[in-house]
DRENPA-3360 file (N, C-alpha, C; in nm, 2 decimals, always signed):
BEGIN
1 = MTSHTWSP = +9.53/+11.02/+8.32/+9.64/+11.09/+8.38/+9.68/+11.21/+8.29 ~ +9.68/+11.33/+8.34/+9.71/+11.45/+8.26/+9.86/+11.48/+8.25 ~ +9.93/+11.45/+8.36/+10.08/+11.47/+8.36/+10.14/+11.38/+8.47 ~ +10.27/+11.35/+8.45/+10.34/+11.27/+8.55/+10.49/+11.30/+8.54 ~ +10.56/+11.28/+8.64/+10.71/+11.30/+8.64/+10.77/+11.23/+8.76 ~ +10.90/+11.20/+8.75/+10.98/+11.14/+8.85/+11.02/+11.25/+8.95 ~ +11.00/+11.22/+9.08/+11.04/+11.31/+9.19/+11.18/+11.26/+9.25 ~ +11.29/+11.33/+9.22/+11.42/+11.28/+9.27/+11.42/+11.30/+9.42;
9 = LLKRYLAL = +11.35/+11.39/+9.48/+11.34/+11.41/+9.62/+11.27/+11.30/+9.69 ~ +11.15/+11.26/+9.64/+11.06/+11.16/+9.70/+11.10/+11.02/+9.65 ~ +11.18/+11.01/+9.54/+11.21/+10.88/+9.49/+11.09/+10.80/+9.44 ~ +11.00/+10.87/+9.38/+10.88/+10.80/+9.32/+10.81/+10.89/+9.22 ~ +10.72/+10.83/+9.14/+10.65/+10.91/+9.04/+10.54/+10.99/+9.10 ~ +10.51/+11.11/+9.05/+10.40/+11.19/+9.09/+10.32/+11.21/+8.97 ~ +10.18/+11.21/+8.98/+10.10/+11.23/+8.86/+9.98/+11.31/+8.90 ~ +9.92/+11.38/+8.81/+9.80/+11.45/+8.82/+9.70/+11.39/+8.73;
17 = ATLQSAHA = +9.58/+11.37/+8.77/+9.48/+11.31/+8.68/+9.34/+11.36/+8.71 ~ +9.25/+11.35/+8.61/+9.11/+11.39/+8.62/+9.04/+11.26/+8.65 ~ +8.97/+11.25/+8.76/+8.89/+11.13/+8.79/+8.75/+11.15/+8.81 ~ +8.67/+11.05/+8.78/+8.53/+11.06/+8.81/+8.51/+11.06/+8.97 ~ +8.41/+11.13/+9.02/+8.40/+11.15/+9.16/+8.39/+11.01/+9.24 ~ +8.34/+10.91/+9.17/+8.33/+10.78/+9.24/+8.47/+10.72/+9.27 ~ +8.57/+10.77/+9.20/+8.71/+10.72/+9.22/+8.80/+10.82/+9.29 ~ +8.75/+10.93/+9.33/+8.84/+11.04/+9.38/+8.86/+11.04/+9.53;
25 = ATGTQLQV = +8.81/+10.95/+9.61/+8.83/+10.95/+9.75/+8.98/+10.92/+9.78 ~ +9.03/+11.00/+9.88/+9.17/+10.98/+9.93/+9.19/+10.83/+9.97 ~ +9.30/+10.77/+9.92/+9.33/+10.63/+9.95/+9.28/+10.53/+9.85 ~ +9.20/+10.58/+9.75/+9.16/+10.49/+9.65/+9.27/+10.43/+9.56 ~ +9.28/+10.30/+9.55/+9.38/+10.24/+9.46/+9.33/+10.23/+9.32 ~ +9.42/+10.27/+9.23/+9.39/+10.28/+9.08/+9.49/+10.20/+9.00 ~ +9.45/+10.16/+8.88/+9.54/+10.11/+8.78/+9.55/+10.22/+8.67 ~ +9.67/+10.27/+8.65/+9.69/+10.38/+8.56/+9.78/+10.33/+8.44;
33 = EHTVEFQR = +9.74/+10.38/+8.32/+9.83/+10.35/+8.20/+9.94/+10.45/+8.20 ~ +10.06/+10.40/+8.20/+10.18/+10.48/+8.20/+10.26/+10.46/+8.07 ~ +10.28/+10.56/+7.99/+10.35/+10.54/+7.86/+10.49/+10.61/+7.87 ~ +10.59/+10.54/+7.83/+10.73/+10.59/+7.82/+10.79/+10.54/+7.69 ~ +10.83/+10.63/+7.61/+10.89/+10.60/+7.48/+10.81/+10.50/+7.40 ~ +10.68/+10.52/+7.39/+10.59/+10.44/+7.31/+10.56/+10.31/+7.37 ~ +10.60/+10.28/+7.49/+10.57/+10.15/+7.56/+10.47/+10.18/+7.67 ~ +10.35/+10.11/+7.66/+10.24/+10.13/+7.76/+10.25/+10.02/+7.86;
41 = RRVAGTVV = +10.23/+10.06/+7.99/+10.22/+9.97/+8.10/+10.12/+10.01/+8.19 ~ +10.06/+9.92/+8.26/+9.96/+9.96/+8.37/+10.04/+9.95/+8.50 ~ +10.03/+10.06/+8.58/+10.09/+10.07/+8.71/+9.99/+10.11/+8.82 ~ +10.03/+10.07/+8.94/+9.94/+10.10/+9.05/+9.95/+10.25/+9.09 ~ +9.84/+10.31/+9.13/+9.84/+10.45/+9.18/+9.75/+10.46/+9.30 ~ +9.77/+10.56/+9.38/+9.69/+10.58/+9.50/+9.65/+10.73/+9.50 ~ +9.52/+10.76/+9.52/+9.47/+10.90/+9.54/+9.52/+10.95/+9.67 ~ +9.59/+11.07/+9.67/+9.64/+11.13/+9.79/+9.60/+11.28/+9.79;
49 = ERPFFDPP = +9.60/+11.34/+9.91/+9.57/+11.48/+9.93/+9.69/+11.56/+9.88 ~ +9.67/+11.68/+9.83/+9.77/+11.77/+9.80/+9.80/+11.87/+9.92 ~ +9.91/+11.92/+9.94/+10.03/+11.90/+9.86/+10.09/+11.76/+9.89 ~ +10.16/+11.70/+9.79/+10.23/+11.57/+9.81/+10.34/+11.58/+9.92 ~ +10.41/+11.69/+9.92/+10.52/+11.71/+10.01/+10.53/+11.85/+10.04 ~ +10.53/+11.88/+10.17/+10.53/+12.02/+10.22/+10.64/+12.04/+10.33 ~ +10.76/+12.05/+10.30/+10.87/+12.05/+10.40/+10.86/+12.18/+10.48 ~ +10.90/+12.18/+10.61/+10.90/+12.30/+10.69/+10.99/+12.41/+10.63;
57 = RKRSTPGG = +11.10/+12.38/+10.56/+11.19/+12.48/+10.51/+11.12/+12.56/+10.40 ~ +11.02/+12.51/+10.33/+10.95/+12.58/+10.23/+10.84/+12.67/+10.28 ~ +10.80/+12.65/+10.41/+10.70/+12.74/+10.47/+10.75/+12.84/+10.56 ~ +10.88/+12.83/+10.60/+10.93/+12.93/+10.69/+10.98/+13.06/+10.62 ~ +10.99/+13.16/+10.70/+11.04/+13.29/+10.64/+11.18/+13.32/+10.70 ~ +11.26/+13.39/+10.63/+11.39/+13.43/+10.68/+11.38/+13.50/+10.81 ~ +11.46/+13.47/+10.91/+11.46/+13.54/+11.04/+11.33/+13.51/+11.13 ~ +11.24/+13.43/+11.08/+11.12/+13.39/+11.16/+11.02/+13.50/+11.15;
65 = RARRAT = +11.03/+13.60/+11.07/+10.94/+13.71/+11.06/+10.82/+13.68/+10.96 ~ +10.71/+13.72/+10.99/+10.59/+13.70/+10.91/+10.60/+13.79/+10.78 ~ +10.56/+13.75/+10.67/+10.56/+13.83/+10.55/+10.44/+13.93/+10.55 ~ +10.47/+14.05/+10.50/+10.36/+14.14/+10.49/+10.29/+14.13/+10.35 ~ +10.16/+14.15/+10.35/+10.09/+14.15/+10.22/+10.12/+14.28/+10.15 ~ +10.14/+14.27/+10.02/+10.17/+14.40/+9.94/+10.05/+14.43/+9.86;
% end
C-alpha cells in the first residue's frame, strides 16, 4: 500500500497500492497490512475501479454550459 486515508464522505478507508498483475483484477479480495501509530494489523481490501466516487455535482458546470478549452 502506498498511501491510505479515511474518507469522511464515504465513511471508509481508501488506499492506493502497487499490485502484481495477477492480483490487480477488479473485485479481487486482498489482505493488507495497515499501520497506525506503530501498530500493525491486517485488514481486508478489495480492488476497485477509479474514480472511487464521482458525484454529479463535481462533473456539472455552472448554468449547464460546456467549458471551453483554453
